[in-house]
C-alpha positions as CSV (number, residue, x, y, z in Angstrom):
1,X,52.0,74.0,-8.1
2,X,50.7,71.2,-10.0
3,X,51.5,68.8,-7.3
4,X,49.9,71.0,-4.6
5,X,46.7,71.3,-6.7
6,X,46.7,67.4,-7.2
7,X,47.3,67.0,-3.5
8,X,44.3,69.3,-2.6
9,X,42.1,67.5,-5.1
10,X,42.8,64.1,-3.6
11,X,42.2,65.4,-0.2
12,X,38.9,66.8,-1.3
13,X,37.9,63.4,-2.8
14,X,38.9,61.5,0.4
15,X,36.8,63.8,2.5
16,X,33.8,63.5,0.1
17,X,34.0,59.7,0.2
18,X,34.2,59.8,4.0
19,X,31.2,62.0,4.2
20,X,29.2,59.5,2.0
21,X,29.6,56.8,4.5
22,X,29.2,58.8,7.7
23,X,25.4,58.1,8.1
24,X,24.8,54.7,6.6
25,X,21.2,53.6,6.6
26,X,20.4,51.5,9.5
27,X,17.9,48.6,9.5
28,X,15.0,49.0,11.6
29,X,15.4,47.6,15.1
30,X,13.7,44.0,15.4
31,X,14.2,43.8,19.1
32,X,10.6,42.7,19.7
33,X,10.2,39.0,20.1
34,X,7.7,37.4,17.6
35,X,4.4,36.8,19.0
36,X,3.8,33.4,20.2
37,X,0.4,31.7,21.0
38,X,0.3,29.1,23.8
39,X,-1.6,26.1,23.1
40,X,-4.7,26.2,25.4
41,X,-4.7,23.5,28.1
42,X,-6.6,20.4,27.1
43,X,-6.8,18.5,30.3
44,X,-9.0,15.5,29.9
45,X,-12.1,15.2,31.9
46,X,-11.9,12.4,34.5
47,X,-15.7,12.4,35.1
48,X,-17.1,9.0,34.6
49,X,-19.3,8.2,31.6
50,X,-22.9,8.9,32.0
51,X,-25.0,5.8,32.9
52,X,-26.4,4.0,29.9
53,X,-28.8,1.1,29.6
54,X,-28.7,0.9,25.8
55,X,-27.9,-2.5,24.6
56,X,-28.6,-4.3,27.9
57,X,-30.8,-7.3,27.2
58,X,-32.9,-6.7,30.3
59,X,-33.3,-3.0,31.0
60,X,-32.5,-1.2,27.6
61,X,-35.9,0.5,27.5
62,X,-35.4,2.3,30.8
63,X,-33.4,5.4,31.9
64,X,-30.3,4.7,33.8
65,X,-28.7,6.0,37.0
66,X,-25.4,5.4,38.7
67,X,-24.9,2.8,41.1
68,X,-21.5,2.4,42.9
69,X,-19.9,-0.2,45.0
70,X,-16.7,-0.8,46.9
71,X,-17.0,-4.5,46.5
72,X,-15.2,-4.4,43.1
73,X,-11.4,-4.6,42.6
74,X,-10.1,-4.0,39.1
75,X,-13.6,-5.2,37.7
76,X,-13.9,-8.3,39.9
77,X,-16.1,-8.9,42.8
78,X,-14.2,-9.4,46.0
79,X,-13.8,-12.8,47.4
80,X,-15.9,-11.9,50.5
81,X,-19.1,-11.6,48.4
82,X,-18.6,-15.2,46.9
83,X,-20.1,-18.4,48.2
84,X,-16.9,-20.3,48.3
85,X,-14.7,-21.9,50.9
86,X,-12.8,-18.6,51.2
87,X,-15.8,-16.4,50.7
88,X,-18.2,-15.1,53.3
89,X,-21.3,-15.0,51.1
90,X,-22.0,-11.4,51.9
91,X,-23.9,-9.3,49.4
92,X,-21.9,-6.3,47.9
93,X,-22.3,-2.9,49.3
94,X,-24.3,-0.6,47.0
95,X,-25.1,3.1,46.9
96,X,-26.8,5.6,44.7
97,X,-28.4,9.1,44.6
98,X,-32.2,8.9,45.5
99,X,-34.0,8.7,42.3
100,X,-36.8,11.5,42.1
101,X,-40.3,10.2,42.4
102,X,-39.1,6.8,43.7
103,X,-40.7,5.3,47.0
104,X,-38.7,2.1,46.9
105,X,-36.2,-0.1,45.0
106,X,-35.9,-3.7,44.0
107,X,-32.6,-5.7,43.1
108,X,-31.8,-8.5,41.0
109,X,-28.2,-9.9,40.5
110,X,-27.8,-12.2,37.4
111,X,-25.0,-14.5,36.4
112,X,-24.8,-13.6,32.5
113,X,-22.8,-16.7,31.9
114,X,-25.3,-19.1,33.3
115,X,-28.3,-17.7,31.7
116,X,-31.0,-16.2,34.2
117,X,-29.3,-17.6,37.2
118,X,-30.1,-15.2,40.0
119,X,-27.8,-14.5,43.1
120,X,-29.8,-11.7,44.6
121,X,-33.7,-11.1,44.5
122,X,-35.0,-8.4,46.9
123,X,-37.7,-5.8,47.0
124,X,-39.3,-3.1,49.3
125,X,-35.8,-1.4,49.7
126,X,-36.1,2.2,50.9
127,X,-32.4,2.9,51.6
128,X,-30.0,4.2,49.0
129,X,-26.9,2.9,50.7
130,X,-26.6,-0.7,51.5
131,X,-23.8,-2.1,53.5
132,X,-22.0,-5.3,52.7
133,X,-24.1,-8.3,53.7
134,X,-27.3,-6.1,53.7
135,X,-29.3,-8.7,51.8
136,X,-28.8,-11.7,54.3
137,X,-28.8,-15.3,53.1
138,X,-32.5,-15.3,52.5
139,X,-32.2,-13.0,49.5
140,X,-28.6,-13.5,48.4
141,X,-26.3,-16.3,47.3
142,X,-22.8,-15.5,46.4
143,X,-21.0,-16.3,43.3
144,X,-19.5,-19.7,42.8
145,X,-18.7,-20.5,39.1
146,X,-16.7,-23.7,38.2
147,X,-13.0,-23.7,39.0
148,X,-11.1,-21.7,36.5
149,X,-14.2,-20.2,34.9
150,X,-14.8,-16.4,34.8
151,X,-18.4,-15.3,34.9
152,X,-19.9,-11.8,34.6
153,X,-22.5,-10.8,37.3
154,X,-24.7,-7.7,36.9
155,X,-26.7,-6.2,39.7
156,X,-29.8,-4.1,38.6
157,X,-31.4,-1.7,40.8
158,X,-35.0,-0.8,39.9
159,X,-36.3,2.6,41.1
160,X,-40.1,2.2,41.6
161,X,-42.8,4.7,42.2
162,X,-44.7,2.3,44.4
163,X,-44.2,-1.0,45.9
164,X,-45.2,-4.1,43.9
165,X,-47.2,-7.1,45.0
166,X,-44.0,-9.3,44.7
167,X,-40.5,-9.2,43.3
168,X,-40.6,-12.6,41.7
169,X,-37.8,-15.1,41.6
170,X,-35.5,-16.7,44.1
171,X,-31.8,-16.5,44.8
172,X,-29.6,-19.5,43.8
173,X,-32.1,-20.6,41.0
174,X,-32.3,-20.3,37.3
175,X,-35.4,-18.3,36.3
176,X,-36.3,-18.7,32.8
177,X,-39.0,-16.0,33.2
178,X,-36.6,-13.4,34.5
179,X,-37.3,-10.9,31.8
180,X,-40.9,-11.2,32.5
181,X,-40.4,-10.9,36.2
182,X,-38.5,-7.6,35.5
183,X,-41.2,-6.2,33.4
184,X,-43.8,-7.1,36.0
185,X,-42.1,-4.3,38.2
186,X,-43.6,-1.8,36.0
187,X,-47.2,-2.6,37.5
188,X,-47.6,-1.6,41.2
189,X,-49.6,-3.6,43.7
190,X,-52.7,-1.4,42.9
191,X,-52.5,-2.2,39.2
192,X,-51.0,1.1,38.0
193,X,-48.5,0.8,35.1
194,X,-45.5,2.9,34.5
195,X,-44.0,2.0,37.9
196,X,-40.3,1.7,36.8
197,X,-38.7,5.1,36.9
198,X,-35.3,4.2,36.1
199,X,-32.8,1.3,36.4
200,X,-29.2,1.5,37.8
201,X,-26.6,-1.1,37.1
202,X,-23.1,-2.4,38.3
203,X,-21.2,-5.1,36.7
204,X,-18.2,-7.3,37.8
205,X,-16.6,-10.7,37.1
206,X,-15.6,-13.5,39.4
207,X,-13.3,-16.5,38.7
208,X,-14.1,-19.8,40.3
209,X,-11.6,-21.3,42.8
C-alpha cells in the first residue's frame, strides 16, 4: 500500500513539474529590422565658379561677367593663336552673354610676364560671339615668348554703355600707360563718366617654341 501511495505521489509531482514548463514565457518578437537612415546624396555641383575680378591689377574695381573660348586647351592658348613659325596669328575666339545696358565692347589682351605688353587692342565691338581670327592683324599680334619661356596672357572684355573717342594702345607694343588707357574707357565720347558697366576676363598660358 505504501509503495502504491509513493508511486502515486511521484506521478503527481512529475505531472506538476511538467505543467510548470508547459507555457514558458516567450521573448517578444523582434522581427522588425532596425530603422536605417540613408545618407542624403551629396553630389558636388559642377557649375563653374562665379566670375570675380577681385585682386586683378587692372580691373578689380569693376563687376565681372563670364567670357569663354575654345582656343584654350588645358589652360594653354592653342598654337594657331600664336605668332610663331607654326602659329597662324589668329585672335582667339570669344563669347559672352550680352551685358545689360552695354551698347559696345572693347578688348585688351596683355602679356602679364612682359609688363603691359599688348597683343590685342580693339573697340567698337557690338557682337558677343567673336570667331577665331576676328581681330585681323591690324588689332592683334599673337603670342611669341622666348623659347622655353611660359607667359600668362589675359584677355579683358570691357562692357561699355556708349562708344569712346578712342581705345588707346597698339598691339605688339609695351604700353606703360595701360592702366590709364583702361580707366579712360569709363568716359564716353561725350564726356559722360561711369561708362564701364562690367569687365569679363579669360586667361591662358603659352610656351615659346
